[in-house]
Each structure stands twice: as structure tokens, then as C-alpha cells.
C-alpha positions as CSV (number, residue, x, y, z in Angstrom):
1,M,-45.2,-13.3,28.1
2,I,-42.1,-11.7,29.7
3,D,-39.1,-13.8,30.5
4,W,-38.0,-12.0,33.7
5,Q,-35.0,-14.3,34.1
6,E,-33.7,-13.4,30.6
7,I,-34.2,-9.7,31.4
8,F,-32.2,-9.6,34.6
9,I,-29.8,-12.6,34.6
10,P,-26.7,-11.9,32.5
11,S,-26.0,-14.3,29.6
12,H,-22.4,-13.3,29.5
13,S,-20.0,-13.1,32.4
14,V,-20.1,-9.8,34.3
15,L,-16.3,-9.8,34.4
16,E,-16.2,-10.3,30.6
17,T,-18.5,-7.3,30.1
18,I,-16.3,-5.1,32.4
19,V,-13.1,-6.2,30.5
20,R,-14.8,-5.6,27.1
21,G,-16.0,-2.1,28.2
22,T,-12.5,-1.3,29.6
23,M,-10.7,-2.3,26.4
24,I,-13.1,-0.4,24.1
25,Y,-12.9,2.7,26.3
26,I,-9.2,2.8,26.4
27,M,-8.7,2.0,22.7
28,L,-11.2,4.7,21.7
29,F,-9.7,7.2,24.1
30,V,-6.2,6.7,22.7
31,I,-7.4,7.0,19.2
32,L,-9.4,10.2,19.9
33,R,-6.6,11.7,22.0
34,F,-3.8,11.2,19.6
35,L,-5.5,11.3,16.1
36,L,-8.6,13.4,16.3
37,K,-7.7,16.3,18.7
38,R,-8.6,19.2,16.4
39,Q,-11.9,17.7,15.2
40,T,-13.4,17.5,18.6
41,G,-14.1,21.2,18.9
42,V,-15.3,22.6,22.2
43,I,-16.5,19.3,23.7
44,G,-13.7,17.3,25.4
45,V,-12.5,14.0,24.0
46,A,-13.4,12.1,27.1
47,D,-16.9,13.6,27.1
48,L,-17.5,12.8,23.5
49,L,-16.3,9.3,24.1
50,V,-18.5,8.7,27.0
51,I,-21.6,10.0,25.2
52,V,-21.0,7.7,22.2
53,L,-20.1,4.6,24.2
54,I,-23.0,5.0,26.7
55,A,-25.4,5.5,23.8
56,D,-24.2,2.4,22.1
57,A,-24.1,0.3,25.2
58,S,-27.6,1.4,26.2
59,Q,-28.9,0.7,22.7
60,N,-27.5,-2.8,22.7
61,A,-29.1,-3.5,26.1
62,M,-32.5,-2.2,25.0
63,A,-32.4,-3.9,21.6
64,S,-31.7,-7.4,23.1
65,E,-28.1,-7.6,21.7
66,Y,-27.4,-8.6,25.3
67,K,-29.7,-11.1,26.9
68,S,-30.1,-9.0,30.0
69,V,-30.4,-5.3,31.0
70,T,-27.9,-6.1,33.7
71,E,-25.1,-6.5,31.1
72,G,-26.0,-3.1,29.5
73,I,-26.0,-1.5,33.0
74,V,-22.6,-3.1,33.9
75,L,-21.1,-1.9,30.6
76,V,-22.4,1.7,31.1
77,L,-21.1,1.8,34.7
78,T,-17.7,0.5,33.5
79,I,-17.5,3.3,30.9
80,V,-18.5,5.9,33.5
81,F,-16.0,4.5,35.9
82,W,-13.1,4.8,33.4
83,N,-14.1,8.4,32.5
84,Y,-14.2,9.4,36.1
85,A,-11.0,7.5,36.9
86,I,-9.1,9.2,34.1
87,D,-10.4,12.7,35.1
88,W,-9.5,12.0,38.7
89,L,-6.0,10.8,37.8
90,G,-5.4,13.8,35.6
91,F,-6.6,16.2,38.3
92,H,-4.5,14.7,41.1
93,F,-1.4,13.8,39.0
94,P,-0.1,16.5,36.6
95,A,2.1,14.0,34.8
96,F,-0.9,11.9,34.0
97,Q,-2.8,14.9,32.8
98,R,-0.1,15.5,30.2
99,L,-1.0,12.1,28.8
100,T,-4.8,12.8,28.7
101,R,-4.8,16.4,27.7
102,P,-2.3,17.6,25.1
103,P,-0.5,20.9,25.8
104,P,-1.1,23.8,23.5
105,L,0.8,23.8,20.2
106,L,2.2,27.1,18.9
107,L,1.0,27.8,15.3
108,V,1.9,31.5,14.9
109,E,4.8,33.3,16.6
110,N,5.4,37.1,16.1
111,G,3.3,37.2,12.9
112,K,4.8,34.2,11.3
113,M,3.1,30.8,10.8
114,L,5.0,27.8,11.9
115,P,4.5,25.3,9.0
116,R,6.0,22.3,10.9
117,N,3.5,22.7,13.8
118,M,0.7,23.3,11.4
119,R,1.6,20.2,9.5
120,Q,1.7,18.2,12.7
121,E,-2.0,19.1,13.3
122,M,-2.8,19.1,9.6
123,I,-4.0,22.7,9.6
124,T,-3.7,24.4,6.3
125,T,-2.9,28.1,5.9
126,E,-6.4,28.7,4.6
127,E,-7.9,27.1,7.8
128,L,-5.7,29.1,10.1
129,N,-6.4,32.3,8.1
130,S,-10.1,31.6,8.3
131,Q,-9.9,31.3,12.1
132,L,-8.0,34.5,12.3
133,R,-10.6,36.3,10.2
134,E,-13.4,35.0,12.4
135,Q,-11.7,36.6,15.3
136,G,-11.3,40.0,13.5
137,I,-7.7,39.6,12.4
138,E,-7.0,40.4,8.8
139,H,-3.4,39.3,8.5
140,C,-1.1,36.9,10.4
141,S,1.3,39.9,11.1
142,E,-1.3,41.1,13.7
143,V,-0.8,38.0,15.8
144,K,1.8,37.7,18.5
145,R,1.0,34.1,19.2
146,A,-1.6,31.6,18.2
147,Y,-2.0,28.1,19.7
148,I,-4.1,25.1,19.0
149,E,-5.4,24.1,22.4
150,G,-5.9,20.5,23.6
151,D,-9.6,20.7,22.9
152,G,-9.1,21.8,19.3
153,T,-9.8,25.5,19.8
154,I,-7.4,28.1,18.5
155,S,-6.4,30.8,21.0
156,V,-4.9,34.0,19.6
157,I,-2.9,36.7,21.3
158,R,-2.8,39.9,19.2
159,M,0.3,42.1,18.9
160,D,0.1,45.1,21.1
161,K,0.0,48.6,19.5
162,E,3.5,49.3,20.9
163,D,4.3,45.6,21.0
164,A,6.0,46.2,24.3
165,G,4.3,46.7,27.6
166,G,0.6,46.7,27.1
167,K,-1.9,43.8,27.6
168,A,-2.4,41.3,24.8
169,E,-5.9,40.4,23.9
170,T,-6.8,36.7,23.8
171,M,-9.6,35.2,21.7
172,K,-10.7,31.7,20.9
173,G,-12.1,29.9,17.9
174,V,-12.8,26.3,17.0
175,V,-11.0,24.6,14.1
């Protein structure tokens, strides 16, 4: 027999569910934003976070971790709200976007690797050389500039033939 009241009536406060969802979202966002930038690859940190949290929140609601489906729905909606709110704030306020999306970090300048910046992102010489080879660059001396982007990709601007007035070619690769 189905207990319809248990399915739809929350056993926890809806406000508590919203506060818990908010706290978990913000905590994981901060951790992923500041510690795991380069491991995220092409998918954005916020996108990855939303997928993981929605999957977990939905699973808990379906597996009776919560007493009602309503609590799972409220938690999922809270997570979606914060994802949208952070994207909206970043779009409308450039200062806020700098907090949510890190600026590119220079790794190579005029053919020379920048060990301090590489150490900051924990990128070894071998990893960077591997990325350059994947983009058809045999030696670091062929690179005018290389950056690790906020999403973890490495963008490379090759040296021009004359290294003066021509166009630089840009390529991307994932670390």
C-alpha cells in the first residue's frame, strides 16, 4: 500500500532543505573553483557541480533518504537556482565574474616556460610539453604565449615566422 502522505509531505523543513542545498552548493563551488580548475577540462565548474549535486539530490529523493519527493524537488530547485544566480551575476557584473571564472594564467612567454605560474597550477614541464606536442608544436621556443584558461584548457599562440607583424595562430588543448 502506498503512503501518499509520506511521498508528498516533507519530513524536514523546506527552509532547512533550501539552507542545506545552498551551503553544499557554495562550499563545493568554492572548492572546485579554487582547487580543481585544471582537472575540469572542457566542462565548466558550475556545470559539473550542478550535474553532480542534482544527481545526488535526485537519488536521495528516489531512494527514500528523504521521506518525501518534495524535499528532493526543493533541493534540486535550490541547486538550479544558485547555478543560475551565479551565472546571472557573473554576466551582469564583471567584478563578480572575476570571482567565479578565473582569468587566464600565462605559462609560456616568448618561448620560455614560467615555472612560478606552472607551479601555481601544478603543471609539470612534461604535461605542458605533452599539450604542445598534441597541438603540433615540437619545442617551447615555437610558442609566443601559452595560457591555462579558466576552464582548464591550454591556449597557445605560436611565434610568427617573422615574429613581427603577421597573425598568430591560436590552438586549444585540455590539461
